[in-house]
C-alpha positions in Angstrom: 209.3 72.5 -112.9 209.3 75.8 -114.8 211.4 78.6 -113.4 209.0 81.4 -114.6 205.6 82.2 -116.0 205.4 84.3 -119.1 202.5 86.5 -120.3 200.6 86.6 -117.0 198.4 89.1 -115.2 199.4 89.6 -111.5 196.8 90.8 -109.0 198.5 93.3 -106.8 196.4 92.7 -103.7 197.7 89.8 -101.7 195.7 87.0 -100.0 196.8 87.2 -96.4 195.8 84.4 -94.0 196.6 83.5 -90.4 197.8 86.9 -89.3 200.3 87.1 -92.2 201.8 83.6 -91.7 200.6 82.8 -95.3 200.7 85.4 -98.1 200.0 84.7 -101.8 199.3 86.5 -105.0 196.9 85.4 -107.7 198.2 85.2 -111.3 196.2 84.6 -114.4 197.9 83.0 -117.4 197.3 83.8 -121.0 195.6 80.4 -121.5 193.1 81.2 -118.8 194.6 79.1 -116.0 195.0 80.6 -112.5 197.7 80.1 -110.0 198.9 81.6 -106.7 202.5 82.3 -105.8 202.8 82.1 -102.0 205.0 82.0 -99.0 204.4 80.2 -95.7 206.3 81.6 -92.7 207.4 79.3 -89.9 204.5 78.2 -87.7 204.3 76.3 -84.4 201.0 74.7 -85.2 199.4 73.6 -88.5 197.5 76.2 -90.6 194.4 74.7 -92.2 193.1 75.8 -95.6 189.9 75.0 -97.5 189.7 74.4 -101.2 186.9 75.1 -103.6 188.6 73.8 -106.7 191.2 71.0 -107.1 194.7 72.3 -106.3 198.2 71.1 -107.1 200.8 72.7 -104.9 204.5 72.7 -105.8 207.1 73.4 -103.2 209.6 75.8 -104.6 211.8 76.3 -101.5 211.9 74.9 -98.0 210.3 71.8 -96.4 206.9 71.4 -94.8 204.5 68.9 -93.3 201.2 68.5 -95.1 198.0 66.7 -94.1 195.2 66.4 -96.6 191.7 66.0 -95.1 191.8 63.6 -92.2 195.0 61.8 -93.4 198.4 61.7 -91.8 201.1 64.4 -92.0 203.7 63.8 -94.8 206.9 65.7 -95.5 207.3 67.6 -98.8 210.3 69.6 -100.0 211.7 71.4 -103.0 210.6 70.0 -106.3 207.8 67.9 -104.8 204.0 68.6 -105.1 200.8 67.4 -103.6 197.2 67.4 -104.8 194.1 68.5 -102.8 190.6 67.7 -104.1 187.9 70.3 -104.5 185.7 71.2 -101.5 188.3 69.7 -99.1 190.9 70.9 -96.7 194.6 70.6 -96.0 197.0 71.7 -93.3 200.5 73.0 -93.6 203.2 73.3 -91.0 206.9 74.3 -91.2 209.8 75.4 -89.1 211.2 77.3 -92.0 210.1 79.7 -94.8 208.3 77.7 -97.6 207.7 79.2 -101.1 205.1 77.5 -103.3 203.0 77.6 -106.4 199.4 76.6 -106.2 197.9 75.5 -109.5 194.1 76.0 -109.4 192.9 73.2 -111.6 
């Protein structure tokens, strides 16, 4: 897992979801790839997101529960990642702050 991204454009306007429980910033890499750097604040109930492109989400700090589509909740923590297909949905829930990188593939 890389500790930084070099030669990127960072969009200053954040994506804010669920009354500020999830905040992320879009970055565009020199190779044309796009990613979001985000934080999920503690939440009592799952937050459900929809995808339009395939996503690979790396957990940078914290621990969370993830449910992809109609599957079961699974635990993910620092250094782990999960993949979500395009035109799908996933739910995140955590009792602690979670930092993540979402690779829009």
